[in-house]
Every structure is written in structure tokens, then in C-alpha cells.
C-alpha positions as CSV (number, residue, x, y, z in Angstrom):
1,M,-37.2,30.1,-11.7
2,L,-37.4,32.3,-14.8
3,R,-38.4,35.4,-12.9
4,P,-35.7,38.1,-13.1
5,R,-35.0,38.1,-9.4
6,W,-34.5,34.4,-9.2
7,V,-32.4,34.4,-12.4
8,L,-30.2,37.0,-10.7
9,A,-30.1,34.9,-7.5
10,L,-29.0,31.9,-9.6
11,L,-26.2,33.9,-11.2
12,L,-25.1,35.0,-7.7
13,A,-25.2,31.4,-6.4
14,L,-23.2,30.3,-9.4
15,A,-20.6,33.0,-8.8
16,V,-20.4,32.0,-5.1
17,A,-20.1,28.3,-6.1
18,A,-17.3,29.2,-8.6
19,G,-15.4,31.0,-5.9
20,F,-15.7,28.0,-3.6
21,A,-14.5,25.7,-6.4
22,L,-11.5,27.9,-7.0
23,L,-10.7,27.8,-3.3
24,G,-11.0,24.0,-3.4
25,Q,-8.7,23.8,-6.4
26,W,-6.2,26.1,-4.6
27,Q,-6.3,23.8,-1.5
28,L,-5.7,20.7,-3.7
29,E,-2.8,22.3,-5.4
30,R,-1.3,23.2,-2.0
31,A,-1.7,19.6,-0.9
32,I,0.2,18.4,-4.0
33,E,2.9,21.0,-3.8
34,S,3.5,20.4,-0.1
35,G,3.7,16.7,-0.6
36,Q,7.0,15.3,0.5
37,V,8.9,12.7,-1.5
38,E,10.5,10.2,0.8
39,E,14.1,10.2,-0.3
40,R,15.7,6.9,0.6
41,T,19.3,5.8,0.1
42,T,18.4,2.2,-0.6
43,E,21.0,1.8,-3.3
44,V,23.9,2.8,-1.0
45,V,25.1,-0.4,0.6
46,Q,25.0,-0.3,4.4
47,P,26.2,-2.8,7.0
48,L,23.4,-5.2,8.1
49,R,24.1,-4.5,11.8
50,E,23.2,-0.8,11.2
51,T,20.0,-1.7,9.3
52,A,18.4,-4.5,11.2
53,Q,18.8,-6.5,14.4
54,P,18.2,-10.2,15.2
55,D,14.9,-11.2,16.7
56,E,13.4,-7.8,16.0
57,P,10.9,-6.7,13.3
58,I,12.5,-5.1,10.3
59,R,11.8,-1.4,10.1
60,Q,9.8,0.1,7.2
61,V,12.8,2.4,6.3
62,A,15.0,-0.7,6.1
63,T,12.7,-2.5,3.6
64,G,14.5,-2.8,0.2
65,Q,17.8,-1.4,1.6
66,R,21.0,-2.8,0.0
67,V,23.2,-4.2,2.8
68,S,26.4,-6.2,3.2
69,V,26.9,-8.8,5.8
70,E,29.8,-11.1,6.8
71,G,29.2,-14.7,7.7
72,R,29.6,-18.3,6.6
73,W,27.2,-20.6,4.7
74,V,25.7,-23.6,6.6
75,P,25.7,-26.5,4.1
76,G,22.7,-28.7,4.2
77,D,20.2,-25.9,5.1
78,E,19.4,-25.0,1.5
79,Q,15.7,-25.0,0.5
80,I,13.8,-24.6,-2.8
81,V,11.0,-22.0,-3.0
82,A,8.7,-22.6,-5.9
83,G,6.5,-20.2,-7.8
84,R,8.9,-17.3,-7.9
85,L,8.8,-14.9,-10.9
86,N,11.9,-13.5,-12.5
87,G,11.3,-11.1,-15.3
88,G,7.7,-12.5,-15.5
89,E,8.9,-16.1,-15.9
90,P,8.0,-18.6,-13.2
91,G,10.7,-20.6,-11.6
92,Y,12.5,-21.5,-8.3
93,W,14.6,-19.8,-5.8
94,V,17.4,-21.5,-3.8
95,V,17.5,-20.1,-0.3
96,S,20.5,-20.8,2.0
97,H,21.3,-20.3,5.7
98,L,24.0,-17.7,6.4
99,A,25.4,-17.7,9.9
100,V,26.2,-14.1,10.5
101,A,29.6,-13.3,11.9
102,E,28.3,-11.8,15.2
103,R,27.9,-12.9,18.7
104,G,25.9,-16.2,18.7
105,E,26.0,-16.3,14.9
106,P,22.3,-15.3,14.3
107,G,20.8,-16.9,11.2
108,L,19.9,-15.0,8.0
109,A,18.0,-16.5,5.1
110,V,19.6,-15.6,1.8
111,A,17.9,-16.1,-1.6
112,R,20.9,-17.1,-3.6
113,G,19.4,-17.1,-7.1
114,W,16.7,-18.2,-9.5
115,V,16.3,-21.0,-12.1
116,A,13.4,-22.0,-14.3
117,D,13.8,-25.7,-13.9
118,E,13.1,-27.6,-10.6
119,A,15.6,-30.3,-11.4
120,A,18.3,-27.6,-12.0
121,A,17.4,-26.0,-8.6
122,Q,17.7,-29.4,-6.9
123,A,21.1,-30.0,-8.5
124,V,22.3,-26.6,-7.1
125,V,21.0,-27.5,-3.7
126,E,22.8,-30.8,-3.6
127,R,26.0,-29.2,-4.8
128,L,25.8,-26.5,-2.1
129,A,25.0,-29.1,0.6
130,R,28.2,-31.0,-0.3
131,S,30.4,-27.9,0.1
132,T,33.0,-28.0,2.8
133,D,34.1,-24.4,2.6
134,A,33.3,-22.9,6.0
135,A,35.3,-19.7,5.4
136,S,33.8,-16.4,6.3
137,L,32.8,-14.2,3.3
138,T,30.9,-11.0,2.6
139,V,27.5,-11.2,1.0
140,D,25.8,-8.2,-0.6
141,G,22.1,-7.9,-1.5
142,R,18.7,-6.3,-0.9
143,L,17.0,-6.8,2.5
144,L,13.3,-7.7,2.4
145,P,10.9,-8.6,5.2
146,S,10.0,-12.2,5.9
147,E,7.0,-13.4,4.0
148,A,4.0,-15.2,5.6
149,P,3.8,-19.0,5.4
150,E,1.2,-20.4,3.0
151,V,-0.8,-23.6,3.4
152,P,-0.3,-25.8,0.4
153,A,-3.2,-26.1,-2.0
154,E,-5.3,-29.2,-2.0
155,G,-3.5,-32.0,-3.8
156,A,-0.2,-30.1,-3.9
157,D,3.0,-31.3,-2.3
158,P,2.7,-30.6,1.4
159,N,6.5,-30.1,1.7
160,E,6.7,-27.5,-1.2
161,M,7.6,-24.0,-0.1
162,T,6.2,-21.1,-2.0
163,T,7.2,-18.2,0.3
164,V,10.4,-17.1,2.0
165,A,9.0,-17.5,5.5
166,V,11.7,-17.3,8.1
167,A,9.4,-18.9,10.7
168,A,9.2,-22.0,8.5
169,L,12.9,-22.0,7.4
170,I,14.3,-22.1,10.9
171,N,12.3,-25.3,11.6
172,L,14.2,-26.9,8.7
173,W,17.6,-25.7,9.6
174,A,19.7,-28.2,11.5
175,D,20.7,-27.5,15.1
176,F,19.2,-24.0,15.2
177,D,17.2,-24.2,18.4
178,E,19.4,-21.9,20.5
179,H,20.2,-19.2,17.9
180,S,18.8,-15.8,17.1
181,V,17.4,-15.1,13.6
182,Y,16.8,-12.0,11.4
183,S,13.1,-11.5,10.6
184,A,14.0,-10.7,7.1
185,Y,15.8,-12.3,4.2
186,L,18.5,-11.1,1.8
187,V,18.3,-11.3,-2.0
188,A,21.9,-11.9,-3.0
189,S,23.5,-9.8,-5.7
190,D,25.9,-12.5,-6.9
191,P,24.3,-16.0,-7.5
192,P,26.4,-19.2,-7.4
193,N,27.0,-21.3,-10.5
194,G,23.8,-22.7,-12.0
195,L,21.6,-19.9,-10.8
196,V,20.5,-16.6,-12.3
197,A,20.5,-13.3,-10.3
198,I,17.1,-12.6,-8.8
199,D,15.4,-9.5,-10.2
200,S,15.1,-7.2,-7.2
201,P,14.5,-3.6,-8.3
202,A,14.8,-0.6,-5.9
203,P,11.7,0.3,-4.1
204,E,9.7,3.2,-5.6
205,S,9.8,6.6,-4.0
206,Q,6.5,7.5,-2.2
207,V,4.9,10.9,-2.1
208,T,3.0,11.8,1.0
209,L,0.1,14.3,0.6
210,N,-0.9,16.9,3.1
211,W,-4.3,15.4,3.9
212,L,-5.5,18.4,5.8
213,N,-5.4,20.4,2.6
214,V,-7.2,17.6,0.8
215,F,-9.9,17.7,3.5
216,Y,-10.3,21.5,3.1
217,A,-10.5,21.1,-0.7
218,A,-13.4,18.6,-0.2
219,E,-15.1,21.1,2.1
220,W,-15.0,23.9,-0.5
221,V,-16.5,21.5,-3.1
222,I,-19.4,20.7,-0.7
223,F,-19.9,24.5,0.0
224,A,-20.1,25.1,-3.8
225,G,-22.8,22.5,-4.2
226,F,-24.6,23.9,-1.2
227,A,-24.8,27.4,-2.7
228,V,-26.7,26.1,-5.7
229,F,-28.9,23.9,-3.6
230,L,-29.7,26.9,-1.3
231,W,-30.9,28.8,-4.4
232,Y,-33.1,25.9,-5.4
233,R,-34.5,25.6,-1.9
234,L,-35.4,29.3,-1.8
235,V,-37.1,29.1,-5.1
236,K,-39.1,26.1,-4.1
237,D,-40.1,27.7,-0.8
238,A,-41.3,30.8,-2.7
239,W,-43.3,28.7,-5.1
240,E,-45.0,26.7,-2.4
241,R,-45.8,29.9,-0.5
242,E,-47.5,31.4,-3.6
243,Q,-49.5,28.2,-4.1
244,E,-50.8,28.3,-0.6
245,E,-51.8,32.0,-1.0
246,L,-53.7,31.2,-4.2
247,A,-55.5,28.3,-2.5
248,D,-56.6,30.5,0.4
249,G,-57.4,33.7,-1.6
250,P,-60.8,34.8,-3.1
251,G,-61.7,32.5,-5.9
252,G,-59.0,30.1,-5.0
253,F,-59.5,26.4,-5.1
254,G,-59.7,26.4,-1.3
255,A,-62.4,29.1,-1.1
256,G,-65.3,26.6,-1.0
257,Q,-63.6,24.4,1.6
258,P,-64.6,24.5,5.3
259,G,-62.9,27.4,6.9
260,G,-62.3,29.0,3.5
261,T,-63.4,32.5,2.3
262,H,-66.9,31.3,1.4
263,D,-67.6,30.2,5.0
264,R,-66.3,33.4,6.4
265,Q,-68.7,35.5,4.2
266,F,-71.9,33.4,4.4
267,G,-71.4,31.2,7.4
């Protein structure tokens, strides 16, 4: 390896590897520069009917969108959802049933607000259930996809809800068999008395990378490593070839072996 020609070959291999590394860095920079930031107008309130449809999955672009919807509360369909964090503090949500002012009055689950104490949440539920106000009103909030139901832990209350699962809520709503439902729920902006507004920040913007450029960058890194490996392989092959020539040559350690130089001269 220390012979001049192999030292020069190593310098050449390192220069080639450096060139490949620079090309890989350039491709990676291109991938980052060409990355597109998904600009979403989630904080501009839109009508619910333009954002989601009953009995259809919520679209990805609609997740986290602030919407407004007109409807009426259905007293008695309130539920308490446990284990909800608000500013890092555990507590309870009160979730109500809103009959949307559309054909057939499709149901929409609305998380009305948060409270730290279960007894306080139960008091709010009882007060809302006694309400006789059936007037139509407009509710604003952030639209989120339905959560999956969870099986209660062993020893826990089997009736305790820990997720806002629309599939579970509609089984608890009275006289709801023949109605459509939104496969999402709304986090209301204005909570009723006795509850605190739920912390529901805007979704973060996502940056999409150009993965083709990332793939090319990885390829150049592999080529750079291969250039150094090729130099090592050539040096090793040359060394092994010299060892074989020494073994087969006059005075070599293979001269006295059958078929060696000694046998050819005196055999």
C-alpha cells in the first residue's frame, strides 16, 4: 500500500470519492430546496357541508379544519370521556350530540369542553340533559377524525369512555337508528358554563421531500465508498499475485513441492 503507485492510486480514489460525496450533497440540497410546504387554511372557518359529508370518511385535508355548523342540541345524549389532557393536565370532556340542520338531521359529536373533576363534568351533563332549548344555533370549532374505541382495562369501569369514538357514541344516542352521522367530531370553541375550552392547536405544516433526489444522494454516497473499496481490492489482488509468484519462483517456498521448480529440474 505504501508503494508510490498505490499511494497515487489511493489519492485518485479519494478524489473520486470526494467528487461523488459532493454530488450526493448537491442532490440532498436539491431534495430539501424542492420540498413543498403544505399550506393549509385550517384557521379560516369554513362551512361544515363544504368540508365533510355524513357517512363518509373525513378527508386528510379536512383534518384540523375550523368549521361552522348550524344545528340543535339533543338533550340527554351527553357523554363523559375520561383521560383527556388539557394543557398537560388530565381531566374529562363532555361530548354532546348536535343534530345538524340538514336533510335528515345527521348527527355530529361535539366536544363541548374540559373539566378536571369528574363530579363537575357529571353536573354539567345533568344540567345540559335538563335543557329544553331546542332552538337552532351555530357552533364553531375544529374538526377532527373519529377516534377508535378502546377496550376498558382490567378492573376498570366497563362503561367508562376514554376516546371520542363516533361508532360507540351513536349506540348511546337515543332514537338514532335511522339517521346519518359524521365520521368526525367537533372541538367546540365556546364551552358552556362549568367547562373550560379544550386546547386544540392548529395542525403543523408538513414539508414533503423530493424522495427521488434523496435516493440519488444515497447512490452517490455508495459510489464514493465503492471507489475506496475498489482501490483496496486492487491492492489486495496485486499483493496476492506477488505472493503466488514468490511461492512458484526459484528458491520460493513452493520450489520443493511436487510440481515445483525442483521437480522440473531433477525429476
